[in-house]
N, C-alpha and C positions, 0 to 999 in steps of 0.2 A: 097124078098117080093116085089110083083108087085102092082102098084096102077093105076087105070084107072080114077083117079080124081086128082085135084090139092091138094097138101099137103104143110104144112108149118113147117119148120124145124128150131129149135134153137140149136146151137152148143156152148158148153162151153169148149174151148180148155184148154190143160194143157201143161206142159213142156215136156211131154213124159214119165215122171216117173210113172204116173198112167193113167188109161183110161180116155178119155174125154167123157163127158156126152152129150147126144143129146135127144131132144124131138121132136115128130112129131104129129101135129094136122091136122084134116081134115077140110073141109069147114063148118062143124057143130060144131066145137070146141071139137069134140071127141078126146080123147087121143089114137092115133094110136100106138104109141111106146114111151117108156121112157127107154132108155138103155144107155150103155156105151161100148166103144171099143177103139182100137188103131186108129191112123190116117188112116191107110189103110182100116180098116173096115168102118169107117165113110165115107171116100171118095167113097168106092165101093157102099155104100147105096145111098148117095146123087147123085153120078154120074149116077146112073141107073134110076133116076126120070125124066120123060118126062116133067112134068109141076110142078114147085115148087118155093117157095120163101124160101130162106135160110138166116137166121140171125146168124151172128157170133159175139161172145162176145170177140172181139179183134180188135185192129187197123188194117186197111187194108194196110197201107204203112207207111214208116218212115216219120218223121217230115220234112217238106220242108222249114221251117224257115220263114213262112209268118208273124209270130208275131214279127219278127225283122224288117220288112219293114215299113217305115214311113207311108205309106197310110193305112195300117191295124192298126197301133198304133194310128193314129189320129181318126180312127173310134171308138176306145174304150177309147178316151181321155187319152191315155198314151203318155209319152214324146217321140216324134218322133225318137230321136237319142238314146233312152235308150235300155236296154237289159232285163229289168224286164218282166217276162212272155215269154221271147224269147225261152225258152226250151219247150214251150207248143204248140200244134197245135191250130188252131182257134177253132175247135169244142171242144177241151178240155178246153180252156180258157172260152168258153161260159158256160160250166158247172161249172167250178171252181168259176167264178165270181158270180154265183148264189148260192154258198155254197154247191154244189153237188161235193163231193170229188172223184177224180179218178186219175189214173196214168197219167204221161206224156210220150210221145213217143219220143225216141231219134232220132237224124238226121241220124245216121248210123245204119244199120240193125244189124251189129255185136255188137253194144253197147246195144242192146235191151235184156231184159230178155228172157229166153228160151221159155216161154209160148207165148210171143209176137212174137218171131221168128216163132213159130209154126203157129200162126195166119197169118202172112205174107205168109207163105207157103200154107196154106189152100186157101187163096184168089187166089193166083197165079194158083194153080192147078185147082180150080173150074172154074176160067176164061178160063183156057186151055181146060176145058171140055164143054165149051159153055155157061156157066152162064154169066150174064151181071149185072153190078151194077145198082141198083135202084136209080133213080134220081127223086125227087119229081117234078111234073109238066111235066115230059116227059112220053111217053108211057111205061107201065110196061112190062118188058120182060117176056116171058113165063117161063124162068128159071132165076129168079132174085136173087141178092145177096145184102145183106145190113149189115152194121156195127151197132151193138147195144152195149149198156152198161147196164147190168141188174140193177145195183144199181140206175142209173139215171132213168131207166124205172119205177122202183117201186116208186121212189121219185116223178116223175111228175104225176103218176097215183094217188098217195096218196095226193099230194099237200104239202108234207112235207118229210123230210128225214126219212126213215124207221128205225126200230130197227136194231141193228147189226145182220147180216145174220146168224152168227153161233149160236145165242142164240135161246132158245125155243120160246120166244116171237117174235123174228124176223121171224122165220119159220112160226109160226101161222099167223102172220100178212100178210106175202107174199102169203101164200096159200089161206087165206080167201079172199084177194083181187082178186086173179085169179079165185077163185070159184064164187065170185059175178059178175065177168065179163062174166061168162057163160061157163067156161071150165068144161068139164065133168070129174071132179076130186072129191075126198073126201072132204066133208065139214069139215074143221079142228075143228069146234066147237064140232063136234061129238067126236073127239079125246079127247077134254077137259073133256067131260062128263064121260069118262072112267077113269079119274084120281081121285082116292078117297084118303081119309085120310090114309087108310091102305097102299095104294101104296106109298104115299109120305114117311110115317114112315119107310117103308121097303126098300126104295131106289129103287123101281121098277116102272118105268113109262111106261105104255102101249101106245106106240106112233105109233102103226101100222096105216098106212094110212097117216102119216105126212111125207112129202118129206124132204130130206136134202137140204142144200143151193145150192149145185151144180145142183141138179135136178130142183129146183125152178128157178135158173138162166136160165137154158135151156128152161124151160116152158115159162117164160116171154119173152124170145127171140123169141120163136116160135109164141107166141101170137102177138108180134109186126109185125112179118112177115105176119100173118093172116090179121091184120088191113091194111097193105099196099095193099093187094088184095081186101078186102071186104069193108073196111071203110077208104078210103084214106084221108077223111077229118079229121080223128082222129089221123093222124100222121104229124109230121113235122121233118125237118132235120136242124141240125146246123153244120156249118163248111164251107168249100170251096171246090169246085170240085177238085182243084189242089192238095189238101191234103187229101180229103175224108170227107164224112158226117157221123155223128152219127144220126141214125133214132130213134125218140122217140114217144111213144104211147100217144100223147096229142095234142090238138088243139092249145094250147098256153102255153108259159112258164111264170112262175112267175118270178119276179125280184129277189126273194130271198127265199130259202127253209130253214126253221128252223129245 
């Protein structure tokens, strides 16, 4: 598939036991592709793009131990010689202290879960193909790469923690939010209108047009990549250059998300 315009890609990696999902949006937020494939398929697709922003739902590198350093601990009013939160990256702590729950990244790559190791590999290989990390405040590369966390993306867009992503209400909530942001996708309220008393009593829910949580994670990742290029004032990054930034689709963070 060839593109003569910028595209925005969201990738939801897996441990390799099942295909990884990826979503592709164009500059008008039209859904160009929503697909899945193994790592080589995804890399072949993304590697062939001339101008793109690619958002990956995985840490870009292992923990560098910044949260154990006294200067960083003082910044967050933590005991300088303590070890509490030392197993978290700065960007991860920034999310956790606001009640947005996410993984912590180990200091050794071999100690990371397989999906995380797959993420490390994706970043390395894309950097080898000429992609460059997006850093807020610096010129945006033509082929840019950014780290995202879909749960955090949905939380900051909603202003609260979303419903659990595996549930029907969680999927409806996420898809509605993306629809209202202008993505050219099905309005999930139309899906609700198709659910009748007869369907419920017979255990048959017509959910055609409603995406699953992996697809929605890929879509919000792609949308964040789109904002980096088209509305940079609507994104911010948390973390440190030395460890990596998480890019979020919001102008500002709340102190706490209920």
